[in-house]
All heavy atoms as a GROMACS GRO file, in nm:
protein
  608
    1MET      N    1   6.315  -0.061   5.589
    1MET     CA    2   6.196   0.023   5.592
    1MET      C    3   6.222   0.141   5.687
    1MET      O    4   6.278   0.124   5.793
    1MET     CB    5   6.076  -0.059   5.639
    1MET     CG    6   5.947   0.019   5.632
    1MET     SD    7   5.800  -0.075   5.679
    1MET     CE    8   5.784  -0.185   5.544
    2THR      N    9   6.181   0.259   5.644
    2THR     CA   10   6.191   0.378   5.728
    2THR      C   11   6.063   0.390   5.811
    2THR      O   12   5.954   0.376   5.757
    2THR     CB   13   6.208   0.504   5.640
    2THR    OG1   14   6.323   0.489   5.559
    2THR    CG2   15   6.223   0.629   5.724
    3PRO      N   16   6.077   0.411   5.940
    3PRO     CA   17   5.958   0.411   6.026
    3PRO      C   18   5.855   0.518   5.994
    3PRO      O   19   5.736   0.493   6.007
    3PRO     CB   20   6.015   0.433   6.166
    3PRO     CG   21   6.155   0.386   6.157
    3PRO     CD   22   6.199   0.418   6.018
    4LEU      N   23   5.896   0.638   5.953
    4LEU     CA   24   5.802   0.749   5.947
    4LEU      C   25   5.819   0.832   5.821
    4LEU      O   26   5.930   0.874   5.788
    4LEU     CB   27   5.822   0.840   6.070
    4LEU     CG   28   5.740   0.967   6.079
    4LEU    CD1   29   5.591   0.936   6.089
    4LEU    CD2   30   5.787   1.051   6.197
    5LEU      N   31   5.708   0.860   5.754
    5LEU     CA   32   5.704   0.957   5.645
    5LEU      C   33   5.628   1.079   5.694
    5LEU      O   34   5.515   1.068   5.742
    5LEU     CB   35   5.632   0.900   5.522
    5LEU     CG   36   5.603   1.000   5.410
    5LEU    CD1   37   5.732   1.059   5.353
    5LEU    CD2   38   5.519   0.937   5.301
    6ILE      N   39   5.692   1.195   5.685
    6ILE     CA   40   5.627   1.322   5.718
    6ILE      C   41   5.597   1.387   5.584
    6ILE      O   42   5.689   1.416   5.507
    6ILE     CB   43   5.718   1.410   5.804
    6ILE    CG1   44   5.757   1.336   5.933
    6ILE    CG2   45   5.646   1.542   5.837
    6ILE    CD1   46   5.866   1.404   6.012
    7LEU      N   47   5.472   1.410   5.556
    7LEU     CA   48   5.429   1.456   5.425
    7LEU      C   49   5.373   1.597   5.431
    7LEU      O   50   5.280   1.625   5.507
    7LEU     CB   51   5.323   1.360   5.370
    7LEU     CG   52   5.269   1.387   5.231
    7LEU    CD1   53   5.382   1.384   5.127
    7LEU    CD2   54   5.162   1.284   5.196
    8ASN      N   55   5.430   1.686   5.351
    8ASN     CA   56   5.377   1.821   5.334
    8ASN      C   57   5.284   1.816   5.212
    8ASN      O   58   5.332   1.794   5.101
    8ASN     CB   59   5.490   1.920   5.310
    8ASN     CG   60   5.440   2.059   5.281
    8ASN    OD1   61   5.323   2.090   5.303
    8ASN    ND2   62   5.526   2.144   5.229
    9PRO      N   63   5.154   1.834   5.230
    9PRO     CA   64   5.062   1.822   5.118
    9PRO      C   65   5.058   1.943   5.025
    9PRO      O   66   4.987   1.941   4.925
    9PRO     CB   67   4.928   1.799   5.185
    9PRO     CG   68   4.939   1.866   5.315
    9PRO     CD   69   5.083   1.852   5.356
   10ASN      N   70   5.132   2.048   5.058
   10ASN     CA   71   5.135   2.160   4.964
   10ASN      C   72   5.268   2.160   4.889
   10ASN      O   73   5.356   2.080   4.917
   10ASN     CB   74   5.106   2.295   5.033
   10ASN     CG   75   5.216   2.342   5.122
   10ASN    OD1   76   5.334   2.341   5.088
   10ASN    ND2   77   5.180   2.386   5.241
   11SER      N   78   5.281   2.247   4.793
   11SER     CA   79   5.398   2.246   4.704
   11SER      C   80   5.502   2.349   4.743
   11SER      O   81   5.586   2.385   4.661
   11SER     CB   82   5.352   2.268   4.560
   11SER     OG   83   5.284   2.393   4.550
   12SER      N   84   5.502   2.393   4.867
   12SER     CA   85   5.595   2.496   4.912
   12SER      C   86   5.727   2.437   4.961
   12SER      O   87   5.731   2.375   5.068
   12SER     CB   88   5.533   2.578   5.025
   12SER     OG   89   5.630   2.662   5.083
   13PRO      N   90   5.836   2.456   4.887
   13PRO     CA   91   5.966   2.407   4.933
   13PRO      C   92   6.007   2.469   5.067
   13PRO      O   93   6.070   2.402   5.149
   13PRO     CB   94   6.062   2.447   4.822
   13PRO     CG   95   5.977   2.462   4.700
   13PRO     CD   96   5.846   2.514   4.752
   14ALA      N   97   5.972   2.594   5.092
   14ALA     CA   98   6.009   2.658   5.218
   14ALA      C   99   5.940   2.590   5.336
   14ALA      O  100   6.002   2.569   5.441
   14ALA     CB  101   5.973   2.807   5.214
   15VAL      N  102   5.815   2.555   5.319
   15VAL     CA  103   5.742   2.485   5.426
   15VAL      C  104   5.802   2.346   5.447
   15VAL      O  105   5.824   2.302   5.560
   15VAL     CB  106   5.591   2.478   5.395
   15VAL    CG1  107   5.519   2.387   5.495
   15VAL    CG2  108   5.530   2.617   5.395
   16THR      N  109   5.831   2.277   5.338
   16THR     CA  110   5.890   2.144   5.349
   16THR      C  111   6.024   2.149   5.420
   16THR      O  112   6.053   2.065   5.506
   16THR     CB  113   5.905   2.080   5.209
   16THR    OG1  114   5.777   2.078   5.147
   16THR    CG2  115   5.960   1.940   5.218
   17GLU      N  116   6.105   2.248   5.389
   17GLU     CA  117   6.235   2.263   5.455
   17GLU      C  118   6.217   2.291   5.604
   17GLU      O  119   6.291   2.236   5.687
   17GLU     CB  120   6.316   2.374   5.389
   17GLU     CG  121   6.452   2.396   5.452
   17GLU     CD  122   6.542   2.273   5.455
   17GLU    OE1  123   6.532   2.187   5.365
   17GLU    OE2  124   6.623   2.260   5.549
   18ALA      N  125   6.122   2.374   5.640
   18ALA     CA  126   6.096   2.402   5.782
   18ALA      C  127   6.052   2.275   5.854
   18ALA      O  128   6.097   2.248   5.967
   18ALA     CB  129   5.991   2.511   5.796
   19ILE      N  130   5.968   2.196   5.792
   19ILE     CA  131   5.925   2.069   5.850
   19ILE      C  132   6.045   1.978   5.870
   19ILE      O  133   6.061   1.916   5.976
   19ILE     CB  134   5.818   2.002   5.761
   19ILE    CG1  135   5.688   2.082   5.761
   19ILE    CG2  136   5.794   1.857   5.804
   19ILE    CD1  137   5.590   2.044   5.652
   20ALA      N  138   6.131   1.970   5.770
   20ALA     CA  139   6.250   1.885   5.778
   20ALA      C  140   6.343   1.929   5.890
   20ALA      O  141   6.401   1.846   5.960
   20ALA     CB  142   6.322   1.883   5.644
   21GLN      N  143   6.358   2.058   5.908
   21GLN     CA  144   6.446   2.109   6.014
   21GLN      C  145   6.392   2.074   6.152
   21GLN      O  146   6.468   2.032   6.240
   21GLN     CB  147   6.463   2.260   6.001
   21GLN     CG  148   6.550   2.299   5.884
   21GLN     CD  149   6.562   2.449   5.867
   21GLN    OE1  150   6.511   2.528   5.946
   21GLN    NE2  151   6.629   2.491   5.760
   22VAL      N  152   6.263   2.089   6.172
   22VAL     CA  153   6.203   2.053   6.301
   22VAL      C  154   6.216   1.902   6.324
   22VAL      O  155   6.252   1.858   6.434
   22VAL     CB  156   6.056   2.098   6.309
   22VAL    CG1  157   5.987   2.039   6.431
   22VAL    CG2  158   6.047   2.249   6.309
   23ALA      N  159   6.190   1.824   6.222
   23ALA     CA  160   6.202   1.678   6.236
   23ALA      C  161   6.345   1.639   6.269
   23ALA      O  162   6.368   1.555   6.358
   23ALA     CB  163   6.155   1.609   6.108
   24ALA      N  164   6.442   1.699   6.203
   24ALA     CA  165   6.582   1.666   6.227
   24ALA      C  166   6.626   1.702   6.368
   24ALA      O  167   6.711   1.634   6.427
   24ALA     CB  168   6.671   1.737   6.124
   25ALA      N  169   6.568   1.807   6.423
   25ALA     CA  170   6.601   1.848   6.559
   25ALA      C  171   6.531   1.762   6.664
   25ALA      O  172   6.571   1.762   6.780
   25ALA     CB  173   6.563   1.994   6.580
   26SER      N  174   6.429   1.688   6.623
   26SER     CA  175   6.345   1.615   6.718
   26SER      C  176   6.355   1.464   6.708
   26SER      O  177   6.323   1.394   6.805
   26SER     CB  178   6.199   1.654   6.699
   26SER     OG  179   6.181   1.793   6.704
   27LEU      N  180   6.393   1.413   6.593
   27LEU     CA  181   6.389   1.269   6.568
   27LEU      C  182   6.527   1.214   6.535
   27LEU      O  183   6.614   1.287   6.488
   27LEU     CB  184   6.294   1.240   6.452
   27LEU     CG  185   6.150   1.287   6.472
   27LEU    CD1  186   6.072   1.277   6.341
   27LEU    CD2  187   6.082   1.206   6.581
   28ALA      N  188   6.545   1.088   6.555
   28ALA     CA  189   6.673   1.023   6.527
   28ALA      C  190   6.700   1.022   6.376
   28ALA      O  191   6.609   1.000   6.297
   28ALA     CB  192   6.671   0.880   6.579
   29PRO      N  193   6.825   1.045   6.339
   29PRO     CA  194   6.861   1.038   6.196
   29PRO      C  195   6.825   0.901   6.139
   29PRO      O  196   6.841   0.798   6.205
   29PRO     CB  197   7.013   1.058   6.197
   29PRO     CG  198   7.041   1.129   6.325
   29PRO     CD  199   6.939   1.078   6.424
   30GLY      N  200   6.773   0.902   6.019
   30GLY     CA  201   6.736   0.777   5.953
   30GLY      C  202   6.602   0.721   5.994
   30GLY      O  203   6.558   0.620   5.939
   31SER      N  204   6.536   0.784   6.092
   31SER     CA  205   6.408   0.731   6.139
   31SER      C  206   6.289   0.793   6.067
   31SER      O  207   6.175   0.756   6.094
   31SER     CB  208   6.393   0.754   6.289
   31SER     OG  209   6.380   0.893   6.319
   32PHE      N  210   6.314   0.886   5.976
   32PHE     CA  211   6.205   0.955   5.909
   32PHE      C  212   6.251   1.004   5.771
   32PHE      O  213   6.370   1.013   5.743
   32PHE     CB  214   6.157   1.075   5.991
   32PHE     CG  215   6.260   1.186   5.998
   32PHE    CD1  216   6.255   1.291   5.908
   32PHE    CD2  217   6.361   1.184   6.092
   32PHE    CE1  218   6.351   1.392   5.912
   32PHE    CE2  219   6.456   1.284   6.097
   32PHE     CZ  220   6.451   1.388   6.007
   33ALA      N  221   6.153   1.035   5.690
   33ALA     CA  222   6.175   1.104   5.563
   33ALA      C  223   6.070   1.213   5.552
   33ALA      O  224   5.960   1.200   5.608
   33ALA     CB  225   6.162   1.006   5.446
   34VAL      N  226   6.104   1.320   5.483
   34VAL     CA  227   6.010   1.430   5.461
   34VAL      C  228   5.992   1.446   5.311
   34VAL      O  229   6.089   1.451   5.237
   34VAL     CB  230   6.063   1.562   5.523
   34VAL    CG1  231   5.967   1.677   5.494
   34VAL    CG2  232   6.086   1.547   5.672
   35GLU      N  233   5.868   1.452   5.268
   35GLU     CA  234   5.835   1.472   5.127
   35GLU      C  235   5.730   1.581   5.115
   35GLU      O  236   5.653   1.604   5.207
   35GLU     CB  237   5.780   1.344   5.063
   35GLU     CG  238   5.875   1.228   5.061
   35GLU     CD  239   5.815   1.106   4.994
   35GLU    OE1  240   5.703   1.113   4.939
   35GLU    OE2  241   5.882   1.000   4.997
   36GLN      N  242   5.728   1.644   4.998
   36GLN     CA  243   5.620   1.736   4.966
   36GLN      C  244   5.552   1.685   4.840
   36GLN      O  245   5.609   1.608   4.764
   36GLN     CB  246   5.671   1.879   4.945
   36GLN     CG  247   5.736   1.904   4.812
   36GLN     CD  248   5.785   2.047   4.798
   36GLN    OE1  249   5.822   2.109   4.895
   36GLN    NE2  250   5.787   2.097   4.677
   37ILE      N  251   5.431   1.730   4.819
   37ILE     CA  252   5.357   1.693   4.699
   37ILE      C  253   5.368   1.810   4.601
   37ILE      O  254   5.301   1.912   4.618
   37ILE     CB  255   5.211   1.659   4.732
   37ILE    CG1  256   5.207   1.539   4.827
   37ILE    CG2  257   5.133   1.631   4.604
   37ILE    CD1  258   5.069   1.495   4.869
   38ASP      N  259   5.454   1.795   4.504
   38ASP     CA  260   5.480   1.904   4.409
   38ASP      C  261   5.356   1.947   4.332
   38ASP      O  262   5.344   2.063   4.294
   38ASP     CB  263   5.592   1.866   4.312
   38ASP     CG  264   5.727   1.853   4.382
   38ASP    OD1  265   5.749   1.923   4.483
   38ASP    OD2  266   5.809   1.774   4.335
   39ALA      N  267   5.264   1.855   4.309
   39ALA     CA  268   5.141   1.888   4.236
   39ALA      C  269   5.035   1.947   4.327
   39ALA      O  270   4.928   1.986   4.280
   39ALA     CB  271   5.087   1.763   4.168
   40GLY      N  272   5.064   1.955   4.456
   40GLY     CA  273   4.968   2.009   4.553
   40GLY      C  274   4.951   2.158   4.538
   40GLY      O  275   5.031   2.226   4.472
   41PRO      N  276   4.848   2.210   4.600
   41PRO     CA  277   4.828   2.356   4.597
   41PRO      C  278   4.943   2.426   4.670
   41PRO      O  279   5.006   2.369   4.759
   41PRO     CB  280   4.696   2.377   4.671
   41PRO     CG  281   4.670   2.250   4.744
   41PRO     CD  282   4.747   2.141   4.679
   42ALA      N  283   4.971   2.550   4.631
   42ALA     CA  284   5.078   2.627   4.694
   42ALA      C  285   5.046   2.651   4.841
   42ALA      O  286   5.134   2.646   4.927
   42ALA     CB  287   5.099   2.759   4.622
   43VAL      N  288   4.921   2.677   4.871
   43VAL     CA  289   4.873   2.692   5.008
   43VAL      C  290   4.737   2.622   5.017
   43VAL      O  291   4.668   2.605   4.917
   43VAL     CB  292   4.859   2.840   5.051
   43VAL    CG1  293   4.993   2.908   5.058
   43VAL    CG2  294   4.765   2.915   4.960
   44ILE      N  295   4.699   2.582   5.137
   44ILE     CA  296   4.570   2.516   5.157
   44ILE      C  297   4.489   2.605   5.249
   44ILE      O  298   4.500   2.598   5.371
   44ILE     CB  299   4.591   2.375   5.215
   44ILE    CG1  300   4.677   2.292   5.120
   44ILE    CG2  301   4.456   2.307   5.239
   44ILE    CD1  302   4.722   2.159   5.174
   45GLU      N  303   4.411   2.692   5.186
   45GLU     CA  304   4.336   2.794   5.260
   45GLU      C  305   4.185   2.782   5.246
   45GLU      O  306   4.112   2.856   5.311
   45GLU     CB  307   4.378   2.934   5.215
   45GLU     CG  308   4.522   2.966   5.244
   45GLU     CD  309   4.562   3.105   5.199
   45GLU    OE1  310   4.511   3.152   5.094
   45GLU    OE2  311   4.644   3.165   5.267
   46ASP      N  312   4.139   2.692   5.160
   46ASP     CA  313   3.995   2.680   5.141
   46ASP      C  314   3.960   2.534   5.115
   46ASP      O  315   4.047   2.448   5.102
   46ASP     CB  316   3.946   2.770   5.028
   46ASP     CG  317   4.013   2.742   4.894
   46ASP    OD1  318   4.053   2.626   4.867
   46ASP    OD2  319   4.026   2.836   4.814
   47GLU      N  320   3.832   2.507   5.110
   47GLU     CA  321   3.784   2.369   5.094
   47GLU      C  322   3.828   2.307   4.962
   47GLU      O  323   3.862   2.189   4.957
   47GLU     CB  324   3.632   2.365   5.106
   47GLU     CG  325   3.576   2.226   5.111
   47GLU     CD  326   3.630   2.141   5.226
   47GLU    OE1  327   3.652   2.195   5.335
   47GLU    OE2  328   3.651   2.020   5.205
   48GLU      N  329   3.830   2.383   4.856
   48GLU     CA  330   3.873   2.330   4.726
   48GLU      C  331   4.019   2.284   4.731
   48GLU      O  332   4.051   2.175   4.685
   48GLU     CB  333   3.856   2.437   4.617
   48GLU     CG  334   3.891   2.387   4.479
   48GLU     CD  335   3.870   2.493   4.372
   48GLU    OE1  336   3.781   2.578   4.388
   48GLU    OE2  337   3.946   2.490   4.273
   49ALA      N  338   4.105   2.366   4.787
   49ALA     CA  339   4.247   2.330   4.799
   49ALA      C  340   4.263   2.210   4.892
   49ALA      O  341   4.344   2.120   4.866
   49ALA     CB  342   4.329   2.448   4.848
   50ALA      N  343   4.186   2.206   5.000
   50ALA     CA  344   4.194   2.094   5.094
   50ALA      C  345   4.150   1.964   5.028
   50ALA      O  346   4.212   1.859   5.049
   50ALA     CB  347   4.109   2.123   5.217
   51GLN      N  348   4.046   1.968   4.947
   51GLN     CA  349   3.998   1.849   4.877
   51GLN      C  350   4.102   1.800   4.777
   51GLN      O  351   4.129   1.680   4.768
   51GLN     CB  352   3.864   1.874   4.808
   51GLN     CG  353   3.808   1.753   4.738
   51GLN     CD  354   3.788   1.635   4.832
   51GLN    OE1  355   3.743   1.650   4.944
   51GLN    NE2  356   3.822   1.516   4.786
   52ARG      N  357   4.159   1.891   4.703
   52ARG     CA  358   4.264   1.852   4.607
   52ARG      C  359   4.383   1.792   4.680
   52ARG      O  360   4.437   1.689   4.640
   52ARG     CB  361   4.308   1.975   4.525
   52ARG     CG  362   4.419   1.949   4.429
   52ARG     CD  363   4.374   1.863   4.312
   52ARG     NE  364   4.487   1.839   4.225
   52ARG     CZ  365   4.521   1.720   4.178
   52ARG    NH1  366   4.446   1.616   4.205
   52ARG    NH2  367   4.626   1.704   4.102
   53ALA      N  368   4.424   1.855   4.788
   53ALA     CA  369   4.536   1.803   4.867
   53ALA      C  370   4.503   1.664   4.923
   53ALA      O  371   4.588   1.575   4.923
   53ALA     CB  372   4.570   1.899   4.980
   54ALA      N  373   4.379   1.644   4.969
   54ALA     CA  374   4.340   1.515   5.024
   54ALA      C  375   4.354   1.404   4.920
   54ALA      O  376   4.404   1.295   4.950
   54ALA     CB  377   4.196   1.521   5.076
   55GLU      N  378   4.312   1.430   4.798
   55GLU     CA  379   4.325   1.332   4.690
   55GLU      C  380   4.472   1.298   4.666
   55GLU      O  381   4.509   1.180   4.650
   55GLU     CB  382   4.262   1.385   4.563
   55GLU     CG  383   4.112   1.402   4.572
   55GLU     CD  384   4.054   1.483   4.457
   55GLU    OE1  385   4.127   1.518   4.362
   55GLU    OE2  386   3.934   1.513   4.463
   56LEU      N  387   4.556   1.399   4.664
   56LEU     CA  388   4.699   1.378   4.641
   56LEU      C  389   4.766   1.306   4.757
   56LEU      O  390   4.854   1.222   4.737
   56LEU     CB  391   4.767   1.513   4.613
   56LEU     CG  392   4.722   1.582   4.484
   56LEU    CD1  393   4.769   1.727   4.482
   56LEU    CD2  394   4.772   1.506   4.362
   57VAL      N  395   4.725   1.339   4.879
   57VAL     CA  396   4.778   1.271   4.998
   57VAL      C  397   4.744   1.123   4.991
   57VAL      O  398   4.831   1.037   5.012
   57VAL     CB  399   4.724   1.335   5.127
   57VAL    CG1  400   4.747   1.245   5.248
   57VAL    CG2  401   4.790   1.471   5.150
   58CYS      N  402   4.621   1.091   4.962
   58CYS     CA  403   4.580   0.950   4.954
   58CYS      C  404   4.661   0.874   4.849
   58CYS      O  405   4.707   0.762   4.874
   58CYS     CB  406   4.431   0.939   4.924
   58CYS     SG  407   4.328   0.985   5.065
   59ALA      N  408   4.679   0.936   4.735
   59ALA     CA  409   4.758   0.871   4.629
   59ALA      C  410   4.902   0.851   4.672
   59ALA      O  411   4.960   0.744   4.650
   59ALA     CB  412   4.751   0.955   4.501
   60ARG      N  413   4.962   0.953   4.734
   60ARG     CA  414   5.102   0.942   4.778
   60ARG      C  415   5.117   0.835   4.885
   60ARG      O  416   5.208   0.753   4.879
   60ARG     CB  417   5.151   1.077   4.829
   60ARG     CG  418   5.293   1.077   4.885
   60ARG     CD  419   5.400   1.053   4.779
   60ARG     NE  420   5.398   1.154   4.676
   60ARG     CZ  421   5.473   1.263   4.674
   60ARG    NH1  422   5.561   1.284   4.770
   60ARG    NH2  423   5.462   1.349   4.574
   61LEU      N  424   5.029   0.836   4.982
   61LEU     CA  425   5.040   0.738   5.090
   61LEU      C  426   5.019   0.596   5.039
   61LEU      O  427   5.087   0.503   5.081
   61LEU     CB  428   4.944   0.771   5.203
   61LEU     CG  429   4.972   0.903   5.275
   61LEU    CD1  430   4.867   0.929   5.382
   61LEU    CD2  431   5.112   0.908   5.332
   62SER      N  432   4.926   0.581   4.947
   62SER     CA  433   4.903   0.450   4.888
   62SER      C  434   5.027   0.398   4.817
   62SER      O  435   5.062   0.280   4.828
   62SER     CB  436   4.785   0.458   4.790
   62SER     OG  437   4.765   0.334   4.728
   63SER      N  438   5.097   0.486   4.749
   63SER     CA  439   5.217   0.444   4.676
   63SER      C  440   5.337   0.420   4.767
   63SER      O  441   5.437   0.365   4.724
   63SER     CB  442   5.253   0.548   4.569
   63SER     OG  443   5.306   0.665   4.629
   64ARG      N  444   5.327   0.462   4.893
   64ARG     CA  445   5.440   0.450   4.986
   64ARG      C  446   5.416   0.348   5.098
   64ARG      O  447   5.499   0.332   5.185
   64ARG     CB  448   5.470   0.586   5.052
   64ARG     CG  449   5.504   0.698   4.958
   64ARG     CD  450   5.639   0.675   4.894
   64ARG     NE  451   5.695   0.795   4.835
   64ARG     CZ  452   5.677   0.832   4.709
   64ARG    NH1  453   5.604   0.760   4.628
   64ARG    NH2  454   5.734   0.943   4.664
   65GLN      N  455   5.304   0.278   5.096
   65GLN     CA  456   5.269   0.187   5.205
   65GLN      C  457   5.377   0.084   5.236
   65GLN      O  458   5.400   0.052   5.351
   65GLN     CB  459   5.139   0.114   5.175
   65GLN     CG  460   5.017   0.198   5.199
   65GLN     CD  461   4.891   0.118   5.172
   65GLN    OE1  462   4.885   0.035   5.083
   65GLN    NE2  463   4.789   0.145   5.251
   66SER      N  464   5.441   0.032   5.135
   66SER     CA  465   5.541  -0.073   5.159
   66SER      C  466   5.675  -0.018   5.206
   66SER      O  467   5.761  -0.093   5.251
   66SER     CB  468   5.561  -0.156   5.033
   66SER     OG  469   5.616  -0.075   4.930
   67LYS      N  470   5.691   0.113   5.199
   67LYS     CA  471   5.819   0.174   5.234
   67LYS      C  472   5.822   0.231   5.375
   67LYS      O  473   5.929   0.246   5.434
   67LYS     CB  474   5.851   0.284   5.132
   67LYS     CG  475   5.989   0.340   5.143
   67LYS     CD  476   6.020   0.436   5.030
   67LYS     CE  477   6.160   0.493   5.048
   67LYS     NZ  478   6.193   0.589   4.947
   68TYR      N  479   5.707   0.265   5.433
   68TYR     CA  480   5.701   0.332   5.562
   68TYR      C  481   5.608   0.260   5.659
   68TYR      O  482   5.506   0.203   5.618
   68TYR     CB  483   5.654   0.478   5.547
   68TYR     CG  484   5.750   0.559   5.466
   68TYR    CD1  485   5.729   0.582   5.331
   68TYR    CD2  486   5.865   0.611   5.524
   68TYR    CE1  487   5.819   0.656   5.256
   68TYR    CE2  488   5.956   0.684   5.450
   68TYR     CZ  489   5.932   0.706   5.316
   68TYR     OH  490   6.023   0.778   5.242
   69ASP      N  491   5.642   0.266   5.786
   69ASP     CA  492   5.558   0.207   5.890
   69ASP      C  493   5.442   0.298   5.928
   69ASP      O  494   5.336   0.251   5.969
   69ASP     CB  495   5.640   0.181   6.016
   69ASP     CG  496   5.744   0.073   5.998
   69ASP    OD1  497   5.724  -0.014   5.911
   69ASP    OD2  498   5.845   0.077   6.069
   70SER      N  499   5.464   0.430   5.922
   70SER     CA  500   5.362   0.526   5.964
   70SER      C  501   5.382   0.657   5.890
   70SER      O  502   5.482   0.676   5.822
   70SER     CB  503   5.370   0.549   6.116
   70SER     OG  504   5.498   0.595   6.153
   71PHE      N  505   5.285   0.745   5.906
   71PHE     CA  506   5.295   0.874   5.838
   71PHE      C  507   5.234   0.985   5.922
   71PHE      O  508   5.152   0.960   6.010
   71PHE     CB  509   5.228   0.870   5.700
   71PHE     CG  510   5.078   0.851   5.706
   71PHE    CD1  511   4.994   0.961   5.716
   71PHE    CD2  512   5.022   0.725   5.701
   71PHE    CE1  513   4.857   0.945   5.721
   71PHE    CE2  514   4.884   0.708   5.706
   71PHE     CZ  515   4.802   0.818   5.717
   72VAL      N  516   5.280   1.107   5.892
   72VAL     CA  517   5.223   1.229   5.948
   72VAL      C  518   5.196   1.322   5.831
   72VAL      O  519   5.282   1.341   5.746
   72VAL     CB  520   5.321   1.297   6.046
   72VAL    CG1  521   5.272   1.436   6.084
   72VAL    CG2  522   5.343   1.212   6.169
   73VAL      N  523   5.076   1.376   5.825
   73VAL     CA  524   5.046   1.479   5.728
   73VAL      C  525   5.067   1.612   5.800
   73VAL      O  526   4.994   1.645   5.892
   73VAL     CB  527   4.902   1.467   5.673
   73VAL    CG1  528   4.870   1.583   5.580
   73VAL    CG2  529   4.886   1.333   5.600
   74ALA      N  530   5.170   1.684   5.759
   74ALA     CA  531   5.211   1.806   5.829
   74ALA      C  532   5.135   1.926   5.773
   74ALA      O  533   5.189   2.010   5.702
   74ALA     CB  534   5.361   1.825   5.816
   75CYS      N  535   5.007   1.932   5.808
   75CYS     CA  536   4.921   2.040   5.760
   75CYS      C  537   4.806   2.057   5.859
   75CYS      O  538   4.752   1.959   5.910
   75CYS     CB  539   4.866   2.005   5.623
   75CYS     SG  540   4.761   2.131   5.551
   76HIS      N  541   4.770   2.180   5.882
   76HIS     CA  542   4.669   2.213   5.982
   76HIS      C  543   4.539   2.133   5.966
   76HIS      O  544   4.488   2.078   6.060
   76HIS     CB  545   4.639   2.363   5.980
   76HIS     CG  546   4.522   2.400   6.063
   76HIS    ND1  547   4.521   2.389   6.201
   76HIS    CD2  548   4.400   2.446   6.029
   76HIS    CE1  549   4.405   2.428   6.246
   76HIS    NE2  550   4.329   2.463   6.145
   77GLY      N  551   4.484   2.121   5.853
   77GLY     CA  552   4.355   2.057   5.838
   77GLY      C  553   4.361   1.906   5.818
   77GLY      O  554   4.259   1.843   5.800
   78ASP      N  555   4.481   1.848   5.822
   78ASP     CA  556   4.499   1.705   5.800
   78ASP      C  557   4.433   1.652   5.672
   78ASP      O  558   4.364   1.551   5.674
   78ASP     CB  559   4.446   1.624   5.919
   78ASP     CG  560   4.521   1.650   6.047
   78ASP    OD1  561   4.641   1.684   6.041
   78ASP    OD2  562   4.460   1.637   6.154
   79PRO      N  563   4.452   1.721   5.559
   79PRO     CA  564   4.385   1.675   5.438
   79PRO      C  565   4.426   1.532   5.401
   79PRO      O  566   4.544   1.500   5.398
   79PRO     CB  567   4.429   1.775   5.331
   79PRO     CG  568   4.556   1.833   5.382
   79PRO     CD  569   4.544   1.832   5.531
   80GLY      N  570   4.328   1.448   5.380
   80GLY     CA  571   4.351   1.312   5.336
   80GLY      C  572   4.371   1.211   5.448
   80GLY      O  573   4.371   1.091   5.422
   81VAL      N  574   4.386   1.255   5.571
   81VAL     CA  575   4.412   1.160   5.680
   81VAL      C  576   4.294   1.068   5.702
   81VAL      O  577   4.310   0.946   5.710
   81VAL     CB  578   4.450   1.235   5.811
   81VAL    CG1  579   4.453   1.140   5.930
   81VAL    CG2  580   4.583   1.306   5.795
   82LYS      N  581   4.176   1.124   5.711
   82LYS     CA  582   4.056   1.041   5.733
   82LYS      C  583   4.035   0.944   5.616
   82LYS      O  584   4.005   0.828   5.637
   82LYS     CB  585   3.934   1.133   5.748
   82LYS     CG  586   3.821   1.068   5.822
   82LYS     CD  587   3.696   1.153   5.836
   82LYS     CE  588   3.723   1.297   5.867
   82LYS     NZ  589   3.601   1.377   5.883
   83GLU      N  590   4.053   0.994   5.494
   83GLU     CA  591   4.032   0.911   5.375
   83GLU      C  592   4.137   0.801   5.364
   83GLU      O  593   4.109   0.692   5.313
   83GLU     CB  594   4.034   0.997   5.249
   83GLU     CG  595   3.922   1.098   5.241
   83GLU     CD  596   3.954   1.230   5.310
   83GLU    OE1  597   4.054   1.241   5.382
   83GLU    OE2  598   3.876   1.325   5.292
   84ALA      N  599   4.258   0.825   5.409
   84ALA     CA  600   4.367   0.730   5.396
   84ALA      C  601   4.364   0.621   5.503
   84ALA      O  602   4.427   0.517   5.488
   84ALA     CB  603   4.501   0.802   5.400
   85ALA      N  604   4.292   0.646   5.611
   85ALA     CA  605   4.293   0.552   5.724
   85ALA      C  606   4.230   0.420   5.693
   85ALA      O  607   4.161   0.390   5.610
   85ALA     CB  608   4.222   0.614   5.843
   0.00000   0.00000   0.00000
């Protein structure tokens, strides 16, 4: 089991890569994975995009529960964190 999933709730590969680079510089190799939600909004700038992202985050985290010990939603508004708890 991998201890940590870092999840980018938007569909931006550039943002996901930046998240992965920071994680790699800060965390031990093999202690984390970084994923993005390809079906997510390109950016999360309004309530509609945040709600859609929250639904997708909940679905992704639910499908990954047996694989990870913990998760971080790498997005300013934490879409889906409250719902997933």
